[in-house]
N, C-alpha and C positions, 0 to 999 in steps of 0.2 A: 504494500500500500504506500502511496506517495506522501501521505501525511504522517509526519514523525512527531511523537509526543516527547518533549524534553522537560517534563515535570521534575524528573530526578535532578536535572542540572539546576533548575531554579530553586528547588528545595535545598540543595547543597549551598548555593550562593546565599540563601537566606538563613542558613544554619537551622533549618526546621525539619523535624521528622514527619514522616507520613502520618504517624499517629496524632501528632499535634495539629497538623492541617485538618485531619479528619474531625477532630474535636471542634476546631474553630468554624468549620463550614457545615457541620452536621451531616456529613456523608460517611457511610461506613468505610472502614479501612479496606474491606474487600473490594468495594467499587472503585476506590481511589487506586488500589493496586492494579486492578484491571486496566484502568486508564493509563497508569504509569508504565505498564508493561506492553502497551499498545495492542491490547486484546479487545478494547472497546470498539464497538461499531459506530458510536456517535457520542456526543456530549451535549447536554442541555445548556442553553445560554445562561440560565440561572446558576448552574454549576460552574461554568467558565467564569462568570462574573464573580462568584464567591471566591474562587481560587485566586483570581487576579487581585481582588480586594485584599485578601489575607497575605498574599505574597508580594503585594505592591509592585505588580508587573502588568504588562500588556499581553493580550492573547498571543501575539506573535513571539513573545518570550518563551511560551510553552508549546506552541504549535509551529511546525515547520513543514513546508511543502518541498519535497524532493522528487522531481519527475523520475519515473523508472528509466534507467539507462539501458537501452537495448541497441 
């Protein structure tokens, strides 16, 4: 998939654990883990907004488009 999730990078930059982010945004650790490991099929704007609010970042800081190289 050409959409890359870089949530782990932003968490490291902010020195925040997945557990702490989960508590702050009210989303289960399992669902955040699915997103972080790029197994999610989509993300709600409300979830993206909450993540960006708590990590003080922009959506482009955690989502990246990389076209398939063929």
